[in-house]
SETOR-945340 format. One record per residue: residue number from 0; residue in one letter; x, y, z of N, C-alpha, C, O in turn. Coordinates in Angstrom, 3 decimals, always signed. Atoms other than C-alpha are relative to their C-alpha. Example, Ala and Ser with C-alpha at 12.3 -4.5 7.8 and 13.67 -1.06 7.14 Angstrom:
BEGIN
+------+--------+----------+----------+----------+----------+----------+----------+----------+----------+----------+----------+----------+----------+
: roro : lodren :      n.x :      n.y :      n.z :     ca.x :     ca.y :     ca.z :      c.x :      c.y :      c.z :      o.x :      o.y :      o.z :
+------+--------+----------+----------+----------+----------+----------+----------+----------+----------+----------+----------+----------+----------+
:    0 :      a :   +0.890 :   -1.190 :   +0.000 :  +12.300 :   -4.500 :   +7.800 :   +0.900 :   +1.200 :   +0.000 :   +1.936 :   +1.181 :   +0.665 :
:    1 :      s :   -0.820 :   -1.190 :   -0.060 :  +13.670 :   -1.060 :   +7.140 :   -0.770 :   +1.090 :   +0.730 :   -0.261 :   +2.198 :   +0.899 :
+------+--------+----------+----------+----------+----------+----------+----------+----------+----------+----------+----------+----------+----------+
//
This chain:
BEGIN
+------+--------+----------+----------+----------+----------+----------+----------+----------+----------+----------+----------+----------+----------+
: roro : lodren :      n.x :      n.y :      n.z :     ca.x :     ca.y :     ca.z :      c.x :      c.y :      c.z :      o.x :      o.y :      o.z :
+------+--------+----------+----------+----------+----------+----------+----------+----------+----------+----------+----------+----------+----------+
:    0 :      m :   +0.413 :   -1.218 :   +0.595 :  -21.477 :  -22.888 :  -11.875 :   +1.133 :   +0.502 :   -0.881 :   +2.190 :   +0.894 :   -0.388 :
:    1 :      t :   -1.024 :   -0.435 :   +0.930 :  -19.549 :  -21.968 :  -14.975 :   -0.521 :   +1.129 :   -0.864 :   -1.727 :   +1.278 :   -1.062 :
:    2 :      s :   +0.369 :   -1.105 :   +0.865 :  -19.535 :  -18.962 :  -17.200 :   +1.139 :   +0.252 :   -0.966 :   +2.307 :   +0.244 :   -0.577 :
:    3 :      s :   -1.039 :   -0.307 :   +0.977 :  -17.696 :  -18.179 :  -20.394 :   +0.144 :   +1.500 :   -0.201 :   +0.998 :   +1.939 :   -0.971 :
:    4 :      t :   -0.054 :   -1.451 :   +0.133 :  -18.316 :  -14.437 :  -20.051 :   +1.262 :   +0.537 :   +0.659 :   +1.469 :   +0.343 :   +1.857 :
:    5 :      g :   -1.206 :   -0.602 :   -0.541 :  -15.032 :  -12.644 :  -19.601 :   +1.108 :   -0.986 :   +0.307 :   +2.183 :   -0.586 :   +0.753 :
:    6 :      a :   -1.037 :   +0.980 :   -0.289 :  -13.126 :  -15.871 :  -19.231 :   +0.934 :   -0.097 :   -1.193 :   +0.485 :   -0.082 :   -2.339 :
:    7 :      g :   -0.971 :   +0.121 :   +1.076 :   -9.971 :  -16.185 :  -21.247 :   +1.263 :   -0.643 :   +0.510 :   +1.496 :   -0.739 :   +1.715 :
:    8 :      v :   -1.257 :   +0.621 :   -0.348 :   -6.650 :  -17.881 :  -21.317 :   +1.083 :   +1.049 :   -0.162 :   +1.176 :   +1.696 :   -1.205 :
:    9 :      s :   -1.006 :   -1.047 :   +0.038 :   -3.745 :  -15.616 :  -20.490 :   +1.256 :   -0.430 :   -0.754 :   +2.011 :   +0.422 :   -1.222 :
:   10 :      a :   -1.201 :   +0.478 :   +0.671 :   -1.054 :  -17.817 :  -22.037 :   -0.315 :   -0.280 :   -1.471 :   -1.384 :   -0.781 :   -1.818 :
:   11 :      e :   +0.160 :   +0.278 :   +1.426 :   -0.570 :  -18.037 :  -25.769 :   +0.258 :   -1.484 :   -0.243 :   +1.233 :   -2.025 :   +0.280 :
:   12 :      p :   -0.266 :   +1.402 :   +0.302 :   -0.890 :  -21.591 :  -27.090 :   +1.224 :   -0.119 :   -0.908 :   +1.457 :   +0.735 :   -1.763 :
:   13 :      i :   -1.182 :   +0.231 :   +0.820 :   +2.284 :  -22.991 :  -28.627 :   -0.443 :   -0.684 :   -1.279 :   -1.102 :   -1.724 :   -1.261 :
:   14 :      d :   +0.323 :   +0.562 :   +1.299 :   +1.889 :  -23.637 :  -32.287 :   +0.880 :   -1.232 :   -0.232 :   +2.045 :   -1.240 :   +0.166 :
:   15 :      a :   -0.757 :   +1.228 :   +0.254 :   +2.987 :  -27.123 :  -33.405 :   +1.211 :   +0.283 :   -0.875 :   +2.258 :   -0.341 :   -0.698 :
:   16 :      a :   -1.126 :   -0.342 :   +0.871 :   +5.198 :  -25.566 :  -36.094 :   +1.123 :   +0.658 :   +0.813 :   +2.301 :   +0.387 :   +0.582 :
:   17 :      d :   -1.000 :   -0.631 :   -0.856 :   +6.947 :  -23.413 :  -33.475 :   +0.700 :   -1.031 :   +0.880 :   +1.906 :   -0.947 :   +1.111 :
:   18 :      a :   -0.581 :   +1.037 :   -0.849 :   +7.468 :  -26.444 :  -31.264 :   +1.024 :   -0.819 :   -0.774 :   +2.054 :   -1.207 :   -0.222 :
:   19 :      r :   -0.950 :   +0.769 :   +0.816 :   +9.169 :  -28.298 :  -34.129 :   +1.250 :   +0.824 :   -0.312 :   +2.333 :   +0.261 :   -0.466 :
:   20 :      k :   -1.135 :   -0.864 :   +0.294 :  +11.420 :  -25.293 :  -34.828 :   +0.912 :   +0.188 :   +1.209 :   +2.036 :   +0.666 :   +1.062 :
:   21 :      g :   -0.810 :   -0.133 :   -1.207 :  +12.682 :  -25.336 :  -31.238 :   -0.201 :   +1.322 :   +0.715 :   +0.677 :   +1.753 :   +1.462 :
:   22 :      v :   +0.294 :   -1.242 :   -0.708 :  +11.050 :  -22.117 :  -30.024 :   -0.183 :   -0.340 :   +1.476 :   -0.947 :   -1.239 :   +1.829 :
:   23 :      r :   +0.042 :   +0.306 :   -1.429 :  +11.544 :  -22.023 :  -26.253 :   -0.776 :   +1.058 :   +0.755 :   -0.951 :   +2.190 :   +0.306 :
:   24 :      d :   +0.677 :   -0.911 :   -0.910 :   +9.636 :  -20.474 :  -23.425 :   +1.047 :   +0.931 :   +0.609 :   +2.056 :   +0.465 :   +1.138 :
:   25 :      a :   -0.982 :   -0.974 :   -0.487 :  +11.436 :  -17.273 :  -22.399 :   +0.165 :   -0.041 :   +1.515 :   +1.207 :   +0.363 :   +2.030 :
:   26 :      s :   -0.091 :   +0.010 :   -1.462 :  +10.684 :  -17.802 :  -18.702 :   +0.644 :   -1.269 :   +0.548 :   +0.781 :   -1.405 :   +1.764 :
:   27 :      l :   -0.572 :   +1.263 :   -0.474 :  +12.292 :  -21.253 :  -18.531 :   +1.276 :   +0.198 :   +0.823 :   +1.384 :   -0.404 :   +1.891 :
:   28 :      p :   -1.207 :   -0.175 :   -0.835 :  +15.744 :  -20.074 :  -17.307 :   -0.312 :   +0.572 :   +1.385 :   +0.297 :   +0.171 :   +2.376 :
:   29 :      a :   +0.361 :   -0.577 :   -1.301 :  +14.131 :  -17.996 :  -14.555 :   -0.649 :   -1.054 :   +0.891 :   -0.397 :   -1.090 :   +2.095 :
:   30 :      r :   +0.643 :   +1.045 :   -0.811 :  +12.004 :  -20.954 :  -13.439 :   +1.009 :   -1.023 :   +0.480 :   +0.912 :   -1.499 :   +1.611 :
:   31 :      i :   -1.039 :   +0.955 :   -0.406 :  +15.016 :  -23.281 :  -13.386 :   +0.865 :   +0.612 :   +1.101 :   +1.187 :   -0.060 :   +2.081 :
:   32 :      l :   -0.800 :   -0.672 :   -1.019 :  +17.060 :  -20.724 :  -11.422 :   -0.727 :   +0.072 :   +1.339 :   -0.129 :   -0.157 :   +2.390 :
:   33 :      s :   +0.750 :   -0.069 :   -1.262 :  +14.295 :  -20.265 :   -8.863 :   -0.115 :   -1.379 :   +0.640 :   -0.097 :   -1.489 :   +1.866 :
:   34 :      a :   +0.043 :   +1.357 :   -0.563 :  +14.019 :  -24.047 :   -8.462 :   +1.334 :   -0.362 :   +0.643 :   +1.363 :   -0.976 :   +1.710 :
:   35 :      v :   -1.329 :   +0.309 :   -0.545 :  +17.786 :  -24.341 :   -7.917 :   +0.230 :   +0.755 :   +1.313 :   +0.852 :   +0.226 :   +2.234 :
:   36 :      v :   -0.202 :   -0.799 :   -1.212 :  +17.722 :  -21.566 :   -5.309 :   -0.956 :   -0.419 :   +1.109 :   -0.539 :   -0.611 :   +2.251 :
:   37 :      f :   +1.001 :   +0.174 :   -1.043 :  +14.477 :  -22.303 :   -3.490 :   -0.234 :   -1.451 :   +0.422 :   -0.744 :   -1.683 :   +1.518 :
:   38 :      l :   +0.204 :   +1.394 :   -0.393 :  +14.384 :  -26.106 :   -3.485 :   +0.852 :   -0.388 :   +1.210 :   +0.324 :   -0.994 :   +2.142 :
:   39 :      p :   -0.769 :   +0.294 :   -1.222 :  +17.303 :  -26.462 :   -1.031 :   -0.527 :   +0.751 :   +1.216 :   -0.504 :   +0.223 :   +2.328 :
:   40 :      l :   +0.580 :   -0.766 :   -1.095 :  +15.718 :  -23.711 :   +1.078 :   -1.243 :   -0.687 :   +0.541 :   -1.449 :   -0.743 :   +1.753 :
:   41 :      l :   +1.202 :   +0.727 :   -0.398 :  +12.445 :  -25.648 :   +1.119 :   +0.354 :   -1.241 :   +0.806 :   -0.272 :   -1.521 :   +1.829 :
:   42 :      v :   -0.432 :   +1.205 :   -0.721 :  +14.226 :  -28.831 :   +2.191 :   +0.553 :   +0.374 :   +1.377 :   +0.285 :   -0.316 :   +2.361 :
:   43 :      l :   -0.551 :   -0.447 :   -1.275 :  +16.095 :  -26.927 :   +4.916 :   -1.110 :   +0.388 :   +0.979 :   -1.046 :   +0.045 :   +2.159 :
:   44 :      m :   +1.113 :   -0.387 :   -0.871 :  +12.857 :  -25.438 :   +6.276 :   -0.781 :   -1.228 :   +0.463 :   -1.199 :   -1.293 :   +1.619 :
:   45 :      a :   +0.710 :   +1.219 :   -0.390 :  +11.165 :  -28.856 :   +6.243 :   +0.820 :   -0.780 :   +1.028 :   +0.264 :   -1.349 :   +1.968 :
:   46 :      w :   -0.882 :   +0.713 :   -0.931 :  +14.160 :  -30.372 :   +8.026 :   -0.015 :   +0.678 :   +1.367 :   -0.036 :   +0.009 :   +2.400 :
:   47 :      t :   +0.018 :   -0.760 :   -1.246 :  +14.139 :  -27.605 :  +10.637 :   -1.319 :   -0.190 :   +0.727 :   -1.351 :   -0.435 :   +1.933 :
:   48 :      g :   +1.329 :   +0.195 :   -0.580 :  +10.395 :  -27.872 :  +11.186 :   -0.366 :   +1.096 :   +0.980 :   +0.171 :   +2.202 :   +0.918 :
:   49 :      g :   +0.395 :   -0.935 :   -1.044 :   +8.730 :  -26.148 :  +14.103 :   -0.622 :   +1.272 :   -0.529 :   -1.426 :   +1.247 :   -1.461 :
:   50 :      v :   +0.571 :   -1.304 :   +0.335 :   +7.916 :  -22.463 :  +13.844 :   +0.378 :   +0.415 :   -1.421 :   -0.421 :   +1.043 :   -2.115 :
:   51 :      v :   -0.435 :   -0.347 :   +1.362 :   +9.940 :  -22.047 :  +10.625 :   -0.933 :   -0.629 :   -1.029 :   -1.380 :   +0.041 :   -1.959 :
:   52 :      w :   +0.880 :   +0.702 :   +0.930 :   +7.839 :  -24.649 :   +8.832 :   -1.433 :   +0.529 :   +0.099 :   -2.126 :   +0.643 :   -0.912 :
:   53 :      l :   +1.332 :   -0.571 :   -0.191 :   +4.636 :  -23.232 :  +10.325 :   -0.138 :   +1.331 :   -0.724 :   -1.135 :   +1.564 :   -1.407 :
:   54 :      l :   +0.043 :   -1.300 :   +0.666 :   +5.439 :  -19.732 :   +9.076 :   +0.051 :   -0.149 :   -1.513 :   -0.652 :   +0.558 :   -2.235 :
:   55 :      f :   -0.080 :   +0.234 :   +1.436 :   +6.400 :  -21.031 :   +5.649 :   -1.329 :   -0.519 :   -0.542 :   -1.823 :   -0.032 :   -1.559 :
:   56 :      g :   +1.280 :   +0.554 :   +0.442 :   +3.224 :  -23.080 :   +5.335 :   -1.109 :   +1.028 :   +0.020 :   -1.939 :   +1.074 :   -0.888 :
:   57 :      t :   +1.008 :   -1.055 :   -0.099 :   +1.089 :  -20.172 :   +6.488 :   +0.187 :   +1.030 :   -1.110 :   -0.796 :   +1.519 :   -1.666 :
:   58 :      a :   -0.265 :   -0.949 :   +1.084 :   +2.784 :  -17.859 :   +3.965 :   -0.449 :   -0.559 :   -1.345 :   -1.030 :   +0.164 :   -2.155 :
:   59 :      v :   +0.418 :   +0.624 :   +1.267 :   +2.182 :  -20.320 :   +1.109 :   -1.522 :   -0.015 :   -0.113 :   -2.073 :   +0.316 :   -1.163 :
:   60 :      v :   +1.466 :   +0.005 :   +0.006 :   -1.476 :  -20.719 :   +2.060 :   -0.531 :   +1.414 :   -0.187 :   -1.495 :   +1.619 :   -0.925 :
:   61 :      g :   +0.422 :   -1.393 :   +0.132 :   -1.816 :  -16.940 :   +2.395 :   +0.150 :   +0.516 :   -1.422 :   -0.740 :   +1.197 :   -1.931 :
:   62 :      l :   -0.193 :   -0.425 :   +1.384 :   -0.349 :  -16.318 :   -1.061 :   -1.003 :   -0.664 :   -0.941 :   -1.522 :   -0.027 :   -1.858 :
:   63 :      g :   +0.991 :   +0.697 :   +0.822 :   -2.607 :  -18.955 :   -2.591 :   -1.393 :   +0.573 :   +0.185 :   -2.135 :   +0.734 :   -0.784 :
:   64 :      l :   +1.314 :   -0.588 :   -0.258 :   -5.671 :  -17.487 :   -0.914 :   -0.119 :   +1.398 :   -0.588 :   -1.176 :   +1.780 :   -1.091 :
:   65 :      r :   +0.032 :   -1.336 :   +0.593 :   -4.722 :  -13.984 :   -2.028 :   -0.266 :   -0.079 :   -1.501 :   -1.051 :   +0.698 :   -2.045 :
:   66 :      e :   +0.232 :   +0.182 :   +1.434 :   -4.557 :  -15.192 :   -5.624 :   -1.433 :   -0.463 :   -0.264 :   -2.076 :   +0.004 :   -1.204 :
:   67 :      f :   +1.368 :   +0.496 :   +0.154 :   -7.853 :  -17.063 :   -5.220 :   -1.015 :   +1.130 :   +0.139 :   -1.935 :   +1.249 :   -0.671 :
:   68 :      y :   +0.942 :   -1.097 :   -0.211 :   -9.640 :  -14.000 :   -3.831 :   +0.095 :   +1.053 :   -1.096 :   -0.911 :   +1.661 :   -1.459 :
:   69 :      s :   -0.113 :   -0.962 :   +1.103 :   -8.233 :  -11.766 :   -6.559 :   -0.672 :   -0.538 :   -1.263 :   -1.222 :   +0.235 :   -2.048 :
:   70 :      l :   +0.729 :   +0.590 :   +1.130 :   -9.593 :  -14.212 :   -9.154 :   -1.506 :   +0.151 :   +0.179 :   -2.224 :   +0.438 :   -0.779 :
:   71 :      l :   +1.424 :   -0.188 :   -0.266 :  -12.998 :  -14.066 :   -7.483 :   -0.426 :   +1.449 :   -0.240 :   -1.483 :   +1.704 :   -0.818 :
:   72 :      e :   +0.328 :   -1.409 :   +0.209 :  -12.926 :  -10.266 :   -7.487 :   +0.045 :   +0.368 :   -1.476 :   -0.733 :   +1.210 :   -1.924 :
:   73 :      a :   -0.068 :   -0.263 :   +1.441 :  -11.917 :  -10.250 :  -11.165 :   -1.259 :   -0.483 :   -0.712 :   -1.630 :   +0.047 :   -1.759 :
:   74 :      k :   +1.251 :   +0.506 :   +0.571 :  -15.083 :  -12.249 :  -11.875 :   -1.204 :   +0.819 :   +0.454 :   -2.332 :   +0.528 :   +0.056 :
:   75 :      g :   +1.088 :   -0.855 :   -0.442 :  -17.152 :   -9.561 :  -10.158 :   -0.621 :   -0.408 :   +1.322 :   -1.637 :   +0.159 :   +1.721 :
:   76 :      l :   +0.505 :   +0.422 :   -1.305 :  -17.701 :  -11.348 :   -6.851 :   +0.684 :   +0.813 :   +1.092 :   +1.738 :   +1.406 :   +0.867 :
:   77 :      s :   -0.621 :   -0.713 :   -1.110 :  -17.000 :   -9.800 :   -3.470 :   +0.125 :   -0.948 :   +1.194 :   -0.732 :   -0.964 :   +2.078 :
:   78 :      p :   -0.184 :   +0.945 :   -1.108 :  -15.612 :  -12.484 :   -1.154 :   +0.392 :   +0.731 :   +1.280 :   +0.950 :   +1.827 :   +1.239 :
:   79 :      h :   -0.391 :   -0.556 :   -1.292 :  -15.129 :  -11.815 :   +2.542 :   +1.402 :   -0.519 :   +0.300 :   +1.567 :   -1.527 :   +0.986 :
:   80 :      w :   -1.359 :   +0.504 :   -0.031 :  -11.365 :  -12.145 :   +2.356 :   +0.643 :   +0.079 :   +1.380 :   +1.577 :   -0.674 :   +1.659 :
:   81 :      k :   -0.630 :   -0.116 :   -1.325 :  -10.562 :  -11.066 :   +5.927 :   -0.155 :   -1.281 :   +0.805 :   +0.819 :   -1.806 :   +1.344 :
:   82 :      s :   +0.192 :   +1.252 :   -0.748 :  -12.145 :  -14.101 :   +7.559 :   +0.595 :   -1.178 :   -0.767 :   +1.068 :   -2.144 :   -0.167 :
:   83 :      g :   -0.573 :   +1.075 :   +0.813 :  -11.004 :  -16.267 :   +4.662 :   +1.503 :   -0.111 :   +0.142 :   +2.057 :   -1.203 :   +0.017 :
:   84 :      m :   -1.447 :   +0.033 :   -0.207 :   -7.391 :  -15.306 :   +5.269 :   +0.348 :   -0.339 :   +1.448 :   +1.371 :   -0.972 :   +1.710 :
:   85 :      l :   -0.281 :   +0.222 :   -1.412 :   -7.601 :  -15.452 :   +9.059 :   -0.227 :   -1.456 :   +0.413 :   +0.552 :   -2.009 :   +1.190 :
:   86 :      a :   +0.370 :   +1.349 :   -0.445 :   -9.252 :  -18.873 :   +9.407 :   +1.101 :   -1.039 :   -0.247 :   +1.443 :   -1.762 :   +0.689 :
:   87 :      p :   -1.061 :   +0.999 :   +0.179 :   -6.512 :  -21.029 :   +7.769 :   +1.239 :   +0.289 :   +0.834 :   +1.880 :   -0.640 :   +1.325 :
:   88 :      s :   -1.164 :   -0.343 :   -0.827 :   -3.761 :  -19.123 :   +9.599 :   -0.230 :   -0.395 :   +1.450 :   +0.653 :   -0.956 :   +2.098 :
:   89 :      a :   +0.324 :   +0.367 :   -1.375 :   -5.505 :  -19.588 :  +12.926 :   -0.041 :   -1.515 :   +0.166 :   +0.439 :   -2.050 :   +1.166 :
:   90 :      a :   +0.081 :   +1.466 :   -0.082 :   -6.200 :  -23.255 :  +12.196 :   +1.391 :   -0.626 :   +0.010 :   +1.641 :   -1.564 :   +0.767 :
:   91 :      a :   -1.363 :   +0.542 :   +0.030 :   -2.543 :  -23.913 :  +11.346 :   +0.716 :   +0.259 :   +1.320 :   +1.424 :   -0.614 :   +1.822 :
:   92 :      t :   -0.657 :   -0.340 :   -1.263 :   -1.347 :  -22.131 :  +14.490 :   -0.538 :   -0.847 :   +1.148 :   +0.231 :   -1.352 :   +1.966 :
:   93 :      v :   +0.609 :   +0.795 :   -1.070 :   -3.812 :  -23.926 :  +16.769 :   +0.410 :   -1.466 :   -0.132 :   +0.717 :   -2.123 :   +0.863 :
:   94 :      t :   -0.397 :   +1.400 :   +0.220 :   -3.002 :  -27.295 :  +15.196 :   +1.451 :   -0.214 :   +0.402 :   +1.779 :   -1.218 :   +1.034 :
:   95 :      s :   -1.409 :   +0.116 :   -0.356 :   +0.726 :  -26.689 :  +15.593 :   +0.190 :   +0.067 :   +1.510 :   +0.965 :   -0.702 :   +2.079 :
:   96 :      a :   -0.109 :   -0.111 :   -1.457 :   +0.315 :  -25.587 :  +19.207 :   -0.539 :   -1.258 :   +0.677 :   +0.020 :   -1.721 :   +1.671 :
:   97 :      g :   +0.558 :   +1.232 :   -0.559 :   -1.858 :  -28.622 :  +19.907 :   +0.947 :   -1.169 :   -0.149 :   +1.077 :   -1.987 :   +0.761 :
:   98 :      a :   -0.963 :   +1.087 :   +0.211 :   +0.716 :  -30.964 :  +18.401 :   +1.189 :   +0.140 :   +0.945 :   +1.686 :   -0.853 :   +1.476 :
:   99 :      a :   -1.119 :   -0.222 :   -0.920 :   +3.479 :  -29.368 :  +20.474 :   -0.404 :   -0.361 :   +1.427 :   +0.384 :   -0.954 :   +2.164 :
:  100 :      a :   +0.471 :   +0.334 :   -1.342 :   +1.373 :  -29.706 :  +23.637 :   -0.135 :   -1.512 :   +0.167 :   +0.234 :   -2.061 :   +1.205 :
:  101 :      a :   +0.139 :   +1.456 :   -0.076 :   +0.568 :  -33.345 :  +22.855 :   +1.364 :   -0.678 :   +0.081 :   +1.529 :   -1.674 :   +0.785 :
:  102 :      d :   -1.350 :   +0.561 :   -0.060 :   +4.253 :  -34.040 :  +22.276 :   +0.594 :   +0.188 :   +1.391 :   +1.235 :   -0.721 :   +1.919 :
:  103 :      a :   -0.516 :   -0.254 :   -1.345 :   +5.157 :  -32.435 :  +25.605 :   -0.675 :   -0.910 :   +1.022 :   -0.018 :   -1.428 :   +1.925 :
:  104 :      i :   +0.724 :   +0.888 :   -0.917 :   +2.461 :  -34.425 :  +27.407 :   +0.486 :   -1.432 :   -0.178 :   +0.654 :   -2.164 :   +0.797 :
:  105 :      g :   -0.502 :   +1.352 :   +0.262 :   +3.674 :  -37.603 :  +25.719 :   +1.360 :   -0.237 :   +0.605 :   +1.621 :   -1.313 :   +1.142 :
:  106 :      r :   -1.325 :   +0.133 :   -0.610 :   +7.235 :  -36.983 :  +26.856 :   -0.111 :   -0.118 :   +1.506 :   +0.581 :   -0.926 :   +2.124 :
:  107 :      t :   +0.187 :   +0.044 :   -1.451 :   +6.073 :  -36.344 :  +30.401 :   -0.551 :   -1.354 :   +0.407 :   -0.083 :   -1.947 :   +1.378 :
:  108 :      y :   +0.601 :   +1.277 :   -0.331 :   +3.929 :  -39.472 :  +30.407 :   +1.011 :   -1.118 :   -0.136 :   +1.065 :   -2.007 :   +0.714 :
:  109 :      r :   -1.022 :   +1.042 :   +0.163 :   +6.773 :  -41.604 :  +29.044 :   +1.007 :   +0.057 :   +1.141 :   +1.498 :   -0.972 :   +1.603 :
:  110 :      g :   -0.933 :   -0.145 :   -1.125 :   +9.016 :  -40.184 :  +31.758 :   -0.574 :   -0.589 :   +1.264 :   +0.140 :   -1.256 :   +2.013 :
:  111 :      w :   +0.650 :   +0.573 :   -1.180 :   +6.499 :  -41.111 :  +34.461 :   -0.027 :   -1.511 :   -0.069 :   +0.215 :   -2.183 :   +0.933 :
:  112 :      s :   +0.101 :   +1.447 :   +0.098 :   +6.079 :  -44.611 :  +33.124 :   +1.356 :   -0.649 :   +0.191 :   +1.434 :   -1.734 :   +0.767 :
:  113 :      r :   -1.343 :   +0.552 :   -0.209 :   +9.849 :  -45.186 :  +33.061 :   +0.379 :   +0.031 :   +1.484 :   +0.976 :   -0.913 :   +2.001 :
:  114 :      r :   -0.321 :   -0.094 :   -1.411 :  +10.198 :  -43.969 :  +36.628 :   -0.780 :   -1.042 :   +0.794 :   -0.256 :   -1.618 :   +1.747 :
:  115 :      a :   +0.814 :   +0.992 :   -0.711 :   +7.373 :  -46.243 :  +37.751 :   +0.568 :   -1.399 :   -0.174 :   +0.543 :   -2.201 :   +0.759 :
:  116 :      v :   -0.546 :   +1.330 :   +0.259 :   +9.001 :  -49.270 :  +36.120 :   +1.337 :   -0.174 :   +0.721 :   +1.632 :   -1.259 :   +1.222 :
:  117 :      n :   -1.318 :   +0.085 :   -0.608 :  +12.450 :  -48.489 :  +37.504 :   -0.025 :   -0.049 :   +1.526 :   +0.968 :   -0.446 :   +2.137 :
:  118 :      q :   +0.044 :   -0.020 :   -1.463 :  +11.285 :  -48.129 :  +41.117 :   -0.291 :   -1.312 :   +0.593 :   -0.357 :   -1.436 :   +1.816 :
+------+--------+----------+----------+----------+----------+----------+----------+----------+----------+----------+----------+----------+----------+
//
């Protein structure tokens, strides 16, 4: 379902003549700076894992969903954003808790099997 009513591009297209003259995007230094600052932070959170990674992932999904729902509202739709925001957060939390429980059960089972072999 597509519609051209009210749809527009927010960014100005770069003219080929401007590109040849070396006109640069004004936001490029800010984007490079944010990459230099946040990329090591992202790697650190991924390395840490656990609750830190869960919270980060949930925040990223939440921000993406907020933008998605605001785009829907701008088109005149009225999405049910409360359940739409709650469901992915709950799914991530339940999945993470399930993985932690499975890991704990696996450790216990491996411990039992080692004790059985050693006796």
